[in-house]
N, C-alpha and C positions, 0 to 999 in steps of 0.2 A: 504494500500500500504506500503510495507517495505521500510525503509529509509536506504540509504547508504551515508556515508560521506567519501569524498576523501581528504586525506592530502598528502603533498609532502615534500620531504627534500630539494628540489631545485625549483627554479622558472621554471617549465616546463609548462608555462601558456597555450600555444596553444594546446599542446598534452593533457594536463589534461582536458581541456574542450571537446575535441573530445572524450576522454575516457568516460567522464560523459554522453555525448549524446548517445554513443553506448551502454552503460550499461542501460540507460533508454529504448532504442529501444529493446535490447535483452531480458531484464528481467522485464521490466515495473516497475523499481524501482524509488522511489523519491530520486534523486541524488543531493547532495549538495557538492560543492567544497569549502573546508575550505581555506580561503585566507591567513591564517598564515602558515608559513613553520615550520617544526620541525627538530631537529638535531638527526641523528642516534647516539646513545650513544656509547662511547668507550667500555663499558662493553660487547657489542655484538661482539667486534673485536677479532679474533683469530690471534695472531701475527705470529704463525708458518705457517698458511695457507695464511695470508695476505688477509683474507676475513672476512665478518661479518656473524655471525650465524643468519639465517633468523628466526629460532624458538625463539631465544632470543629477536630479534626485535619485533616479533609478541607478545610475552609475555609482553614486556614493553609497547607496544601500547595498549594491552588489558586493561590496567589501565586507559587509556585516553578515552576509548570507553564508550559511554552512553549505558545503558542496553537495550534500545529499538532500537538500530541502529546496522548496520553492518559498518565496517570501512575498507577502502582500503587505503594503504599507498604506494605511489610511491617513491622509493628510487633510488639514483644514485650510490650506492656502490655495489661491487661484493659480492654476498651472496652464502651461501651453506646451505644445510640441512644435518643432520646426515646421513651418508651412501652414500652421493653424493659428487662428486667433486665440483659441483656448481649447482645452480638452478636459474630459472627465477622468481620463486615466491613460496609462501607457503600460506596456509589458515588454520587457527585453531582458535577456541574459538571466532568466530564472527569477526576475524581480518584477512585480506589478505594483504600480502606484495608482491609487484612486484618490482623487480630490473630492471632498465633500462640499467644497466651497459653493459651487454652482448647483449642487443638488438640494440645498436648503431652500425651501419656498421663500424665505425672507429675502434671498438674493433678487427675486423677481417682484419684490414689494407685496408679497402675499403674507398672510398670517402664518406663524409657525405651525406646522403639522408634522408631529413626530412620525406618524405612520407613513406619510408620503416620503419624508426624508429618509426613513429606514428602508422603504421599498426601493427607492432610487439608489441608495448606497448598495443594497444587496444586488441589484441588477448590474450595476457597473463593476462590482467586485467579481461577480460570476462571469461577466464579459472578459475582464482582463485575465482572470485565472484561466478561462477558456483559451486565450491566446498562449498562456504559459504551457498549456497542455497540447498545443499544436493546432488549435482551431483558427480558421481565418474568418473574415467578415462574411456574413450571410445575407442574401437578398430578401429573406422572409422578415417583414417588419415586426412580427411577433416573437421571433427567435432572439434569445439573449445575445447572440453573436452579430446581430444587425448593428451597423455603425450608427452611433447617435450623433447627428449633426447639430442637434439642439435638444433642449430638455424634453420637448414633446416626443421625440423619438424614444427617449428613455421611458417616458410614461406609458407609451403604447406597447412596448415589448414586455415579455415576461422574463422571469429569472432562469427559465430552463432553455437548454438548446433544443432546436427542432429535431425531428426524426433524422433528417439528413446529417445534421451536425453530430448528433449522438452516435450515429453509425460510424462516423470518422474517428470517434474516440476509442472504438473497440479495436 
């Protein structure tokens, strides 16, 4: 059974444990939540964009990863990837980074809704871990592996891979 460790930059306790349970359910992983938090380093911050480079965060975290594990980091800072204005997450070199910053309804001037925030975080975590397990983007808008161009795409999709993506995992 593949092992996945979840680390977080803030105490997102309830959400983190729901994410862990969903990842176990979806991918059958041995998921461990690291009780220590980590700090997103200033070296990933782009002052002109006022965002953190998700690739830089993932590269820094790859040094913290044990060779036999996958690592998922939940961060609460706004992130981007080269070529994109922003992103909800990224996966590379056995490390996935999911930003909860734009998943929070308050970012869109809506009232806080913990259930919606949690569901969005679960979906994006399942999406990025899917990439770590070798899945690519899917054309089915309901599949967790569908690319989210904006928050509506995240809200429409589920947290499970479609049958076609599930078959690729086997």
